[in-house]
C-alpha positions in Angstrom: -15.7 29.8 -18.7 -12.7 30.3 -16.5 -13.7 27.9 -13.7 -13.5 30.6 -11.1 -16.7 31.6 -9.4 -18.1 33.2 -6.4 -21.1 31.9 -4.5 -23.8 34.1 -3.1 -26.7 33.6 -0.8 -30.3 34.8 -1.4 -29.5 38.3 -0.2 -26.5 38.7 -2.6 -23.8 38.3 0.1 -20.8 36.2 -0.7 -20.6 32.9 1.1 -17.6 30.7 1.9 -17.1 27.5 -0.2 -15.4 24.6 1.4 -13.7 21.5 0.0 -14.6 18.3 2.0 -12.6 15.1 1.9 -13.7 11.8 3.3 -10.8 9.6 4.3 -11.6 5.9 4.8 -9.1 4.0 6.8 -8.5 1.3 9.4 -8.2 2.6 13.1 -4.9 4.2 13.9 -3.6 4.5 10.3 -6.5 6.8 9.5 -5.6 9.2 12.3 -2.0 9.4 11.0 -3.4 10.3 7.6 -5.6 13.0 9.1 -2.6 14.5 10.9 -0.9 14.8 7.6 -3.8 16.7 6.1 -4.0 19.0 9.2 -0.3 19.9 8.7 -1.2 20.8 5.1 -3.8 23.3 6.2 -7.0 21.2 6.4 -9.3 21.2 9.4 -10.5 18.1 11.2 -14.4 17.9 11.0 -15.1 14.6 12.6 -15.3 10.8 12.2 -17.8 8.0 11.8 -17.1 4.4 12.8 -18.6 2.1 10.2 -17.5 -1.2 11.7 -15.3 -2.8 14.2 -12.1 -1.3 12.8 -13.2 0.8 9.8 -13.5 4.6 10.3 -14.4 7.5 8.0 -12.6 10.7 8.8 -13.8 14.1 7.5 -11.5 17.1 6.8 -12.3 20.4 5.1 -10.8 23.7 4.1 -11.8 26.9 2.5 -11.7 26.8 -1.3 -9.5 29.4 -3.0 -11.7 29.1 -6.1 -14.8 30.3 -4.3 -13.1 33.3 -3.0 -11.9 34.8 -6.3 
């Protein structure tokens, strides 16, 4: 197997495949990390606060492997 694939829905139409990253960090340092990912072509999806200072940030981008 080559590792390259294309995903299809029930009707046989190709669908987009996304990579999702969860970035766990402390307050402002996490946002600086997210900005670095945005500059590299990732899209900001959201965040979840899991404590007083702890935050999970979510970034995603379209997978090149799913499009081949």
